[in-house]
C-alpha positions as CSV (number, residue, x, y, z in Angstrom):
1,X,0.0,0.0,0.0
2,X,2.8,2.4,0.9
3,X,4.6,1.7,-2.4
4,X,1.4,2.3,-4.3
5,X,0.8,5.6,-2.6
6,X,4.3,6.6,-3.4
7,X,3.9,5.9,-7.1
8,X,0.5,7.7,-7.1
9,X,2.1,10.7,-5.5
10,X,4.9,10.8,-8.0
11,X,2.4,10.4,-10.9
12,X,0.4,13.3,-9.6
13,X,3.5,15.5,-9.4
14,X,4.5,14.6,-13.0
15,X,1.0,15.4,-14.3
16,X,1.1,18.7,-12.5
17,X,4.3,19.8,-14.2
18,X,3.2,18.5,-17.6
19,X,0.1,20.6,-17.1
20,X,2.2,23.7,-16.3
21,X,4.4,23.0,-19.4
22,X,1.3,22.7,-21.6
23,X,-0.3,25.9,-20.3
24,X,3.0,27.8,-20.8
25,X,3.3,26.5,-24.4
26,X,-0.3,27.4,-25.2
27,X,0.2,30.9,-23.7
28,X,3.3,31.5,-25.8
29,X,1.4,30.1,-28.9
30,X,4.6,30.0,-31.0
31,X,6.0,26.6,-32.0
32,X,9.5,28.1,-32.6
33,X,9.7,29.3,-28.9
34,X,7.8,26.4,-27.2
35,X,5.9,23.3,-27.9
36,X,3.5,21.2,-25.8
37,X,4.5,17.9,-24.2
38,X,2.2,16.2,-26.7
39,X,4.0,17.8,-29.7
40,X,7.4,16.8,-28.3
41,X,6.3,13.3,-27.7
42,X,4.9,13.1,-31.2
43,X,8.2,14.2,-32.7
44,X,10.1,11.7,-30.5
45,X,7.8,8.9,-31.8
46,X,8.5,10.0,-35.4
47,X,12.3,10.1,-34.8
48,X,12.4,6.7,-33.2
49,X,11.1,5.1,-36.4
50,X,14.2,6.4,-38.3
51,X,17.3,4.2,-38.7
52,X,19.6,7.2,-37.9
53,X,17.9,7.7,-34.6
54,X,19.2,4.4,-33.1
55,X,22.6,4.9,-34.7
56,X,23.0,8.3,-33.1
57,X,21.8,7.0,-29.7
58,X,24.2,4.0,-29.9
59,X,27.3,6.0,-30.9
60,X,26.7,8.6,-28.3
61,X,26.2,5.9,-25.7
62,X,29.5,4.3,-26.8
63,X,31.5,7.5,-26.7
64,X,30.2,8.6,-23.3
65,X,30.5,5.0,-21.9
66,X,34.1,4.8,-23.0
67,X,34.8,8.2,-21.5
68,X,33.2,7.4,-18.2
69,X,34.9,4.0,-17.7
70,X,38.3,5.3,-18.9
71,X,38.1,8.3,-16.5
72,X,36.9,6.0,-13.7
73,X,39.7,3.5,-14.2
74,X,42.4,6.2,-14.6
75,X,41.1,7.9,-11.4
76,X,41.4,4.7,-9.3
77,X,44.8,3.9,-10.7
78,X,46.1,7.4,-9.9
79,X,44.5,7.4,-6.5
80,X,46.3,4.1,-5.7
81,X,49.6,5.6,-6.8
82,X,49.0,8.8,-4.8
83,X,48.2,6.8,-1.7
84,X,51.4,4.8,-2.0
85,X,53.7,7.7,-3.1
86,X,53.2,11.1,-1.3
87,X,55.2,12.9,-3.9
88,X,52.9,11.6,-6.6
89,X,49.9,13.0,-4.8
90,X,51.6,16.4,-4.5
91,X,52.5,16.3,-8.2
92,X,49.0,15.6,-9.3
93,X,47.3,18.1,-6.9
94,X,47.6,21.2,-9.1
95,X,46.6,19.2,-12.2
96,X,43.4,18.0,-10.6
97,X,42.6,21.5,-9.3
98,X,43.2,22.9,-12.8
99,X,40.8,20.4,-14.4
100,X,38.1,21.2,-11.9
101,X,38.5,25.0,-12.4
102,X,38.7,25.2,-16.2
103,X,35.2,25.3,-17.8
104,X,34.2,22.3,-19.8
105,X,33.6,24.5,-22.9
106,X,37.2,25.6,-22.8
107,X,38.5,22.0,-22.8
108,X,36.0,21.1,-25.6
109,X,37.3,23.9,-27.8
110,X,41.0,23.1,-27.2
111,X,40.5,19.4,-27.7
112,X,38.5,20.1,-30.9
113,X,41.5,22.0,-32.2
114,X,44.0,19.4,-31.2
115,X,42.1,16.1,-31.9
116,X,39.1,17.0,-34.0
117,X,35.5,15.9,-33.3
118,X,35.8,12.1,-33.3
119,X,37.1,11.6,-29.8
120,X,36.0,15.0,-28.4
121,X,33.1,13.6,-26.3
122,X,35.3,10.8,-24.9
123,X,38.1,13.1,-23.9
124,X,35.7,15.6,-22.3
125,X,34.0,12.8,-20.3
126,X,37.4,11.6,-19.0
127,X,38.3,15.1,-17.8
128,X,34.9,15.5,-16.1
129,X,35.0,12.1,-14.3
130,X,38.7,12.1,-13.4
131,X,39.1,14.7,-10.6
132,X,36.0,13.8,-8.6
133,X,36.5,10.1,-8.6
134,X,40.2,10.5,-8.0
135,X,39.7,12.8,-4.9
136,X,37.1,10.6,-3.4
137,X,39.0,7.3,-4.0
138,X,42.1,8.8,-2.5
139,X,40.1,9.9,0.6
140,X,38.6,6.4,0.8
141,X,42.1,4.8,0.7
142,X,43.3,7.2,3.4
143,X,40.3,6.3,5.5
144,X,41.1,2.5,5.4
145,X,41.5,1.2,8.9
146,X,45.2,1.1,9.7
147,X,44.7,-1.6,12.3
148,X,43.1,-3.9,9.7
149,X,46.1,-3.2,7.4
150,X,48.4,-4.2,10.3
151,X,46.4,-7.4,10.8
152,X,46.7,-8.1,7.0
153,X,50.4,-7.7,7.3
154,X,50.8,-10.0,10.2
155,X,48.7,-12.7,8.5
156,X,50.5,-12.2,5.2
157,X,47.2,-11.7,3.3
158,X,47.4,-11.8,-0.5
159,X,46.6,-8.5,-2.3
160,X,43.3,-10.1,-3.6
161,X,42.1,-10.7,0.0
162,X,43.2,-7.2,1.1
163,X,41.5,-5.5,-1.8
164,X,38.1,-7.2,-1.6
165,X,37.7,-7.3,2.2
166,X,39.7,-4.3,3.5
167,X,40.1,-1.7,0.8
168,X,36.8,-2.3,-1.0
169,X,34.6,-1.6,2.0
170,X,36.6,1.5,2.8
171,X,36.1,2.8,-0.7
172,X,32.4,2.1,-1.0
173,X,30.9,5.1,0.8
174,X,33.3,7.5,-0.9
175,X,32.8,6.2,-4.5
176,X,29.0,5.9,-4.5
177,X,28.3,9.7,-4.1
178,X,31.1,10.7,-6.5
179,X,29.9,8.2,-9.1
180,X,26.4,9.6,-9.1
181,X,27.7,13.1,-9.6
182,X,30.2,11.9,-12.3
183,X,27.5,10.0,-14.2
184,X,25.2,13.0,-14.4
185,X,28.0,15.4,-15.4
186,X,29.4,12.9,-17.9
187,X,26.2,12.9,-20.0
188,X,25.7,16.7,-19.8
189,X,29.3,17.4,-20.8
190,X,29.6,14.6,-23.3
191,X,26.5,15.7,-25.2
192,X,27.6,19.4,-24.9
193,X,30.9,18.3,-26.5
194,X,29.0,16.7,-29.3
195,X,27.0,19.9,-29.9
196,X,30.3,21.8,-30.2
197,X,32.1,19.2,-32.3
198,X,29.0,17.8,-34.2
199,X,30.4,14.4,-35.0
200,X,28.4,12.3,-37.4
201,X,25.5,10.3,-35.9
202,X,25.5,11.7,-32.4
203,X,22.9,13.1,-30.1
204,X,24.7,16.4,-29.9
205,X,24.7,16.7,-33.7
206,X,21.0,16.0,-33.9
207,X,20.3,18.6,-31.2
208,X,22.4,21.1,-33.1
209,X,20.7,20.4,-36.4
210,X,17.3,20.8,-34.8
211,X,18.4,24.2,-33.5
212,X,19.6,25.2,-37.0
213,X,16.3,24.3,-38.6
214,X,14.3,25.9,-35.7
215,X,12.8,22.4,-35.0
216,X,11.9,23.2,-31.3
217,X,9.9,20.0,-31.0
218,X,13.1,18.1,-32.2
219,X,15.2,19.9,-29.6
220,X,12.8,18.8,-26.8
221,X,12.6,15.2,-28.2
222,X,16.4,14.8,-28.4
223,X,16.8,16.3,-25.0
224,X,14.3,13.8,-23.6
225,X,16.4,11.0,-25.2
226,X,19.5,12.4,-23.5
227,X,17.8,12.5,-20.1
228,X,16.4,9.0,-20.6
229,X,19.8,7.6,-21.6
230,X,21.4,9.3,-18.7
231,X,19.0,7.8,-16.2
232,X,19.3,4.3,-17.8
233,X,23.1,4.5,-17.9
234,X,23.2,5.6,-14.3
235,X,21.0,2.7,-13.2
236,X,23.2,0.3,-15.1
237,X,26.5,1.5,-13.7
238,X,25.2,1.8,-10.1
239,X,23.6,-1.6,-10.5
240,X,26.9,-3.1,-11.5
241,X,28.5,-1.3,-8.6
242,X,26.0,-2.8,-6.2
243,X,26.8,-6.3,-7.6
244,X,30.6,-5.6,-7.3
245,X,30.4,-4.4,-3.7
246,X,28.1,-7.3,-2.7
247,X,30.3,-10.0,-4.4
248,X,32.3,-12.1,-2.0
249,X,34.9,-14.0,-4.0
250,X,36.8,-16.9,-2.5
251,X,39.8,-15.9,-0.5
252,X,43.3,-17.0,-1.5
253,X,45.5,-18.8,0.9
254,X,48.3,-16.6,2.4
255,X,51.8,-17.2,1.1
256,X,53.3,-20.3,2.6
257,X,56.8,-20.3,4.0
258,X,59.1,-22.9,5.3
259,X,58.5,-22.9,9.0
260,X,61.4,-23.1,11.4
261,X,61.2,-24.9,14.7
262,X,63.6,-22.5,16.4
263,X,63.1,-20.9,19.8
264,X,62.1,-17.2,20.1
265,X,65.0,-15.5,21.9
266,X,64.6,-12.0,23.4
267,X,67.7,-10.1,24.5
268,X,67.9,-6.8,26.4
269,X,64.6,-5.6,24.9
270,X,63.6,-2.0,25.5
271,X,60.6,0.1,24.2
272,X,59.4,3.6,25.1
273,X,56.5,5.7,24.0
274,X,57.7,9.3,24.5
275,X,58.9,9.7,28.0
276,X,57.2,6.5,29.2
277,X,59.4,3.4,29.4
278,X,57.1,0.4,28.8
279,X,59.7,-2.4,28.5
280,X,63.3,-2.2,29.8
281,X,66.1,-4.8,29.6
282,X,63.8,-7.8,29.0
283,X,65.4,-11.2,28.4
284,X,63.3,-14.2,27.6
285,X,63.4,-17.5,25.7
286,X,60.3,-19.1,24.4
287,X,60.9,-22.7,23.6
288,X,59.4,-24.4,20.6
289,X,56.1,-26.1,21.3
290,X,55.7,-24.7,24.8
291,X,52.8,-22.6,26.2
292,X,53.7,-19.3,28.0
293,X,51.6,-16.7,29.9
294,X,52.5,-13.0,30.1
295,X,50.8,-11.9,33.3
296,X,50.5,-8.4,34.6
297,X,48.2,-5.4,35.1
298,X,47.0,-3.1,32.4
299,X,49.8,-1.0,31.1
300,X,52.6,-3.4,32.1
301,X,53.7,-3.8,28.5
302,X,52.2,-7.2,27.6
303,X,50.5,-6.0,24.4
304,X,53.6,-4.0,23.4
305,X,55.7,-7.2,23.8
306,X,53.3,-9.2,21.7
307,X,53.3,-6.5,19.0
308,X,57.1,-6.5,19.0
309,X,57.2,-10.3,18.7
310,X,54.7,-10.1,15.8
311,X,56.8,-7.4,14.0
312,X,54.2,-4.7,14.3
313,X,56.4,-2.6,16.5
314,X,60.2,-2.2,16.4
315,X,62.1,-2.2,19.7
316,X,64.1,0.8,20.7
317,X,66.9,-1.4,21.9
318,X,67.7,-5.1,22.2
319,X,67.4,-8.0,19.8
320,X,64.7,-10.6,18.9
321,X,65.4,-13.9,17.1
322,X,62.1,-15.3,15.8
323,X,62.7,-17.6,12.8
324,X,59.1,-18.5,12.1
325,X,55.9,-16.8,11.1
326,X,53.3,-15.7,13.7
327,X,49.5,-15.4,14.0
328,X,47.9,-13.0,16.4
329,X,44.7,-12.5,18.3
330,X,44.8,-8.8,19.0
331,X,43.6,-7.0,22.1
332,X,41.1,-5.3,19.7
333,X,39.1,-7.7,17.5
334,X,40.3,-6.2,14.2
335,X,37.6,-7.9,12.2
336,X,36.3,-7.0,8.8
337,X,32.9,-6.2,10.3
338,X,30.9,-6.0,7.1
339,X,31.6,-9.7,6.5
340,X,30.6,-12.9,8.3
341,X,32.6,-14.8,11.0
342,X,33.3,-17.5,8.5
343,X,34.6,-15.1,5.9
344,X,36.9,-13.5,8.4
345,X,38.5,-16.8,9.2
346,X,38.6,-17.8,5.5
347,X,40.7,-14.6,4.9
348,X,43.6,-16.1,6.8
349,X,43.3,-19.8,5.9
350,X,42.0,-19.5,2.3
351,X,39.5,-22.4,2.7
352,X,35.8,-21.7,3.2
353,X,35.0,-25.2,4.3
354,X,37.7,-25.3,6.9
355,X,36.7,-21.9,8.1
356,X,33.1,-23.0,8.5
357,X,34.0,-26.1,10.4
358,X,36.4,-24.3,12.7
359,X,34.1,-21.4,13.5
360,X,31.2,-23.9,14.2
361,X,33.2,-25.2,17.2
362,X,32.8,-21.9,19.1
363,X,29.9,-20.0,17.5
364,X,26.2,-20.8,17.3
365,X,25.0,-21.9,13.8
366,X,22.7,-18.9,13.4
367,X,25.6,-16.5,14.0
368,X,28.0,-18.0,11.5
369,X,26.9,-16.0,8.5
370,X,25.9,-12.8,10.2
371,X,28.2,-9.8,9.6
372,X,30.6,-9.5,12.5
373,X,29.4,-5.9,13.1
374,X,26.1,-7.5,14.4
375,X,27.8,-9.9,16.8
376,X,28.2,-9.3,20.5
377,X,31.6,-8.5,22.0
378,X,32.1,-12.1,23.3
379,X,31.2,-13.5,19.9
380,X,33.7,-11.2,18.2
381,X,36.4,-12.4,20.6
382,X,35.7,-16.0,19.5
383,X,35.9,-15.1,15.8
384,X,39.3,-13.4,16.5
385,X,40.5,-16.4,18.4
386,X,39.5,-18.9,15.7
387,X,41.1,-16.7,13.1
388,X,44.4,-16.7,15.0
389,X,44.4,-20.5,15.6
390,X,43.4,-21.4,12.0
391,X,46.2,-19.3,10.4
392,X,49.3,-21.3,9.3
393,X,52.1,-20.2,11.6
394,X,54.9,-21.4,13.8
395,X,53.9,-19.2,16.8
396,X,50.5,-18.1,18.1
397,X,50.2,-14.9,20.1
398,X,46.9,-14.4,22.0
399,X,46.2,-11.0,23.7
400,X,43.5,-11.3,26.4
401,X,41.7,-14.1,24.5
402,X,38.9,-14.8,27.0
403,X,37.6,-11.2,27.4
404,X,33.8,-11.1,27.4
405,X,33.4,-14.9,27.7
406,X,31.4,-16.5,30.5
407,X,32.8,-19.6,32.3
408,X,31.3,-22.1,30.0
409,X,32.3,-20.4,26.8
410,X,35.8,-19.9,28.2
411,X,36.1,-23.7,28.8
412,X,35.1,-24.4,25.3
413,X,37.6,-21.8,24.0
414,X,40.4,-23.4,26.1
415,X,39.6,-26.9,24.8
416,X,39.5,-25.5,21.2
417,X,43.0,-23.9,21.7
418,X,44.4,-27.2,22.9
419,X,42.9,-29.1,19.9
420,X,44.1,-26.6,17.3
421,X,47.6,-25.7,18.7
422,X,49.2,-28.6,16.8
423,X,52.5,-28.3,18.7
424,X,53.0,-24.6,18.0
425,X,54.6,-22.2,20.5
426,X,51.7,-20.4,22.3
427,X,52.1,-17.1,24.1
428,X,49.1,-15.8,26.0
429,X,48.8,-12.3,27.6
430,X,46.3,-12.2,30.4
431,X,45.4,-10.2,33.6
432,X,44.8,-13.5,35.5
């Protein structure tokens, strides 16, 4: 009922403005200055029966489509390079500002002189799309959660996994808005460029010729075609974007390395944050295959020590010998919250079936496929624990693994750890 009322309301609004248009055209009573909606529709129906009509529509769609996707692809590539190389961002900054500041008409005239009319609409569309998409994509990349990127580094996630499950969600809110703006501007500027360049068989050429012959009904008809094509193209592109952002491809297994069975040796370790000395002169040996507990109150340096062992932090002094790879359960969950518990585990093991079976040992069946952002704190801790245990590594570091778990759940978690340790060195930081 609500949807029907919405459509009725929209229909009434449309009829109202068509009525206003009709009254204005009748008041002017001059077909060169204005025509009624019925006359414009009649002219459109007449044009649609001509072979050249569809050829013009198709070629304009091709030009503008190529321009949009070329500009979009170039913007993403340049944004990725700028995020990686600060100097490259600084180098591009004045260029992007210049493109946004210079009127489209100026570009169109210059490009018409340099290239002629054939590729004018494509080039103009590229220039219209490029700066907006580039700026928003760069902001999205900068907004990517640094803790998730640290997690990806520790677990040695392949680029495919990082792109789809860390970078892609970060880009999504930034790209959607800019894409809508770019799609609208692309059609307006692309057709305007065709009006200036008048390439054969284009919507711009047909609008221009209608103007030359004072065919006002034709101008309205071709303008309606442009609007319709713009709306359809926008729905197509945004629909493809929805499919892309919803797609959850299988994760690849992280790079495998020859694991060493050597001990972890810590000598004279020291670490400070500003004036605060967190670790000083620490010596320790963690024997292969043993279980160790780091006990102490909050702020005693347990998490810092684990981060140094994992390679996330560098010590200010001392030396660490850690010949194998590590997996970590962080003090924060550091989960990809848009995706399910199973998908978060699959990220580090590269096997969906294995992830499903492992996660089912600690999580209720109805929670397995829910986005992690909808899980309770205790459930998230279990997901983080399974992720650390299922990753292939020589050493497992668990930071406060039982936080938020009741006694029964903790017992299940401890039993799971014992089953899945597989002789690996285990270091657990805990208040208890």
